[in-house]
N, C-alpha and C positions, 0 to 999 in steps of 0.2 A: 480602482475597480474593487468592488466588495467581494467578500467570500460568502459562501452559503452559511446559514446559521450553524455555528460550530458544534454545539452539542447534538443537534439533530443529524448533522452529517456524520459525526463520530458514532452515534448510535446505529445508524443505518450501515456504516462501514463495518463495525465490529459484528453486528448481527449477520451480515453476509459472510464475513470471514468465518465466524463460528459455525455457520451452516455449511461451510465449504462450498459456497455458491459463487464460483468464479465469475459467472455472467453477471450476477448482482453487483459484485465488486467492480467489474469492468464498466458497468453502466455509469459510473462516476468519472470516467476518463475519456478524453478526446481520442479520436482515431489515431492521431499522430503523436501520442504521448511518448515521453522519454522517461524511463525509470531506471534508477541505479540502486544497487544493493550488493553487499558482500555475498549474500546468498546466491544472487544471480551469477556471480563470478564462479561459484561452485557448480551450479545447476545447468548453466548455459555455456558450454564450451566455446572459447574464443570470443566471448562477449566482453571480457574485462569488466564485468559487473554492470554493463549498461545494456538495457533492452529498449528497442525503438519500435514504436507502433503497437496498437492494441492487439493485433493478431499475434505478434511475438510475445507480448505480455501475457496473453491467454495461454500460450504454449508453456511459458516459464512457470506461471502459477499452477497450471494443471499438473505439470511434471513435479514441481516441488510438493504439492499437496499429496500426490500419490505416495511420496516417501514419508509423509508426516500425518498419518491417519488420526493422531491424537491432538492435532493443532487446535489451539484455543487461545484467544486473546482476552485480556482484561484491561479495559481502558482505565488509566490512572488519572490523566489530565488531558485537556484540550486547550491549545494556545492559538489565539487568533492574531494574525498580522494583516498587512495590506495585501490582498490577493493571495493569502497563504494561511494554512493551518498546520499545526504540529500536533499529532496525536501521540501522546506518551502512553505506552502500554507494556504490560508484562506478557510474555509469550508462554506457551505450554511447558517450556523448559525452565521457567523462572527468570529468563533473561529480560533485561530492560531494553526497550526499543523506542525510537522516535521515528514516526513516519512524517516526513516533511513534504507537504503538498502545496504546489504552486498552481493557482487557478487562472483560467481564462474564461470569464463568465462563471457559469455554475459547474463547469467540468474541470478536472485536473489536467493540466497541460504537461506538468513535470512533477515527478515524485522521487523521493530518496528515502530508502530504508537505512537508518543509522542505528548502530548497536553499541551498547556499553561494553568496552573491552575488559 
């Protein structure tokens, strides 16, 4: 199964994040998406860092953005695999992050935010 065009996807993804447009980001995800992140472990009590479903992902990202009004991402590189993309970016705090996205068709079925320690 192919991924969407990597650079076009990353451009739309970062534009939505930098606009703080959660709905535009969510448009890239399946309704039954599974997403993991160490940030989710802090923001969503009891989640152990795993968020299941688009509605829960919306709640997580909306809550997280409320606490980060200066959020801004700079894409550094995009890597394409089979049914997967990795977006390497720098966040507003200067941290390096990889967003690992696994696709089912044109939409993300599973995502993982990974951070340089």
